Phi, psi and omega in degrees: 000144182294132175257353175246126183292344175272356177261166179223141191263141176268173188292338175300338183266017187278347187289333181273002183235085178246344192288135177300153179294320178234143182287342182290145175291162179297326174296318180294318176303311182299319173299321174292322173301305181301321181293317184297320180296319176298317177294323182291341173288338186301313189293310180288333173292315182300331180282319187276331176291348181271339182301307183304340184268001185302317183286329169296323177295317176301317177292319190289317181268356181060047184240169176286168175293328183301314185284330168300313184292337179288332171292331173289310188298312177296321175305315185291324176301309182284340172293329180276327188267321185305322183295338178298323180288299180301313175314315178292324172301312188292337179278349179243315184275337183115164186278323187292307182300323180281328169304318181296312186292319184290320182284332172297318184299312183296319182292322179294321180291322181290321183290323180296320187286332179290335181244016184288137179249345181242157183291320180299323178293317181299318178291322180288320183283331177293324176295317180289323175304312178292329184289335172275315189279318182295341180282339182290344173292314186287321177294319176299311178309321178293319178296319178297316180296331177288326192254002178227133177281172186296332183288340180245358192290334186285324176301308183297327177287321170310311179293311176306320184288338187307320187291322180294318185278334180284322191299320181293353181261313185279334176313299182297326175299313182293312181299313182296311177306310187290321178298322183282334184247342181232274182190148182297328180300324183301333177308319183287325172299314176302315172305316179302310188295319181295317180298315176302322177293310176311307183302322178294322183292316177295322183293318191262327196246338185271112172278170175289133180242351180306116185301326177297342183254313188242007182061237178281003181117343179287345180285176185231111182199146172054049199290153161290161179308318185294311180305317180294319176294320182293321179300311180290330175292314175297324180288327170302305182302319187273357184051062171090356180247124193273120184264338185275120184291332182297332183235030185277335186269088184276121181260127175288172182268024188291332180308331186284350172271350181271126177277113176306156173268091184300344184267356183301317174301328182283322182294333178295334181295337182279344179274125183306307183298319176297314179302314185294320182288322181290324185287319182298311183294318188289323181302311183290320172305314182299315179300321176299325182281338173293323167304306185296306176298328179275348185300310183297319177293317179296311183293327179288320177286318187269339196230353173066035176281144171290170178293322172298317179294323175299315182302321186283331174298337180293338178301328181296316181289330177295314174301314183295325177297318178298316180294320183295314186296308181294313188291319184292328182293316177298317180294324178299313185295315185293324173304313180298311183291325177299314186287324180296321175297308182298324182266356177071032187246151169253114186284329186279135179259326184225121181293338178281303178280336190074005181305136177262135176303143183286350173273350182283133187278066186297322184294318177290322182298309183283331191257354191291339183257003188294330192300328183303303182295315178300318181293324175291323174307296190293326172291311186290328171307312185287317190288325183304311181300317176292325175296318180299319183298323182265010183051054180301157175311139175314313185306318180296320179297312179298325175301320178296315176301320181297313179299320181293327178297315177296308190289313191286326176290334172297314178297317177297313174304320182303301191291326177296323180290315182294321181300319184285325170306321186284326185227075177296142178093341185237035182302316178297319182292313179292328179285329168306319173301310179299321180293320184298312183296314185288324172299323181289317185282328175298319178297321179299315183298312179306321182284331191269334196290314178297316166306319182294316177302315181294331177285311191239355175092159182298318184302313184281324184290319179288334176296310178305313182298311178300319181293326169304312179302310175310309181297323181297347183293333179307324184302320178297314179301312186298317181295311181300323183278318189244356183297311178307317179300314181293328182289331167297316181295328180287321172300313181300321177297321184287328176278346177261357179283000000 
């Protein structure tokens, strides 16, 4: 095994590396990924199920539109900031305890929101709801980084991301139907029920995966109820000698006395290559939200659709997002293995941390196919605005949204995988950095898109957005050319401290 992060192992050295990266079976890994994906859906679902109820909330509380919009703005602010706190905890204390703490907060907020009678309580509980729900995205990314090596990480992140990408699409559909037929308050009971199911699945079925605590998963820390019972049964049977290898590596609770570095997600932004990667990803994420947030008003004005009909139209982009996330994950892994075989290289340096050699061309390997999705996104964005302008058939508009769903989610899956490759073992923290940047730009885009359309029209507004993305392609060129150099400098700096 390589001991030098600047060296790279060839295929001749593969004989000594046969131990699987994770002790979990493929079926168990898929179960963990699916449950993590369901948990990751909670934050965007909570945000988007709320939108159709804004007018009803305004009427019920007798407040102005500005105050209603403030509940959306503060939700997004907390959504961007809170993962920096929880992600740092999850990278030190473990995934399970932080998962459980955040979901308890989320469930309490949902129940309170369903019964809130005053505006100030609604505002506070929406912030608390974001504080609990948005962090599970970062924690789930940490789980995926724990159980998957670089050769399989793209596939698992593709599956994991489907929950995040589908939620903004199905959220308005559910929210619109429930608000119109029952009550906007019942939306929060729906979220409570979904959250309770996810909480139960995590409590009983998700083991601790943080490699610093349990290695490849065979160690014992932060146990599930079943693991705890098995451990004590074996302990009693062996009279203090652990016979079961799956629980033989006992980890103390000393990690809970360790104070995490809560500024770590912000420190990542000071790394040039990381900041550029986060910026490029956030720009495309923001444009995706421009499509989402402008759809209700555009479809109502140009095509005369009802709220429920508009909600159903979101499904086209949602199906595209699902296809893009799953297919690109598979392609990322196939491309990774193909290049490793072609170059005769072994990417993994350390079976415990999953660190990749600084000599390995990780930027080229992950980003070389990105041009296809970037080109599609940018071309469709420009065409979309002018199709709306000339009142093109609704079918054509929905098809363009479908293509954007495929392409943008493929870009986001690519960068999520790359970021975890750069910082294995810190998946929650680096995802928190990603969440922070994209939520800030997404909030700006959400606020600016409608005034922009009213000011210069849909054609020019989406043309400007598309051209911004075209210019941002220089970031990919810079990362492929200089990313490895910056990565080596970062490694040298950390090893000399």
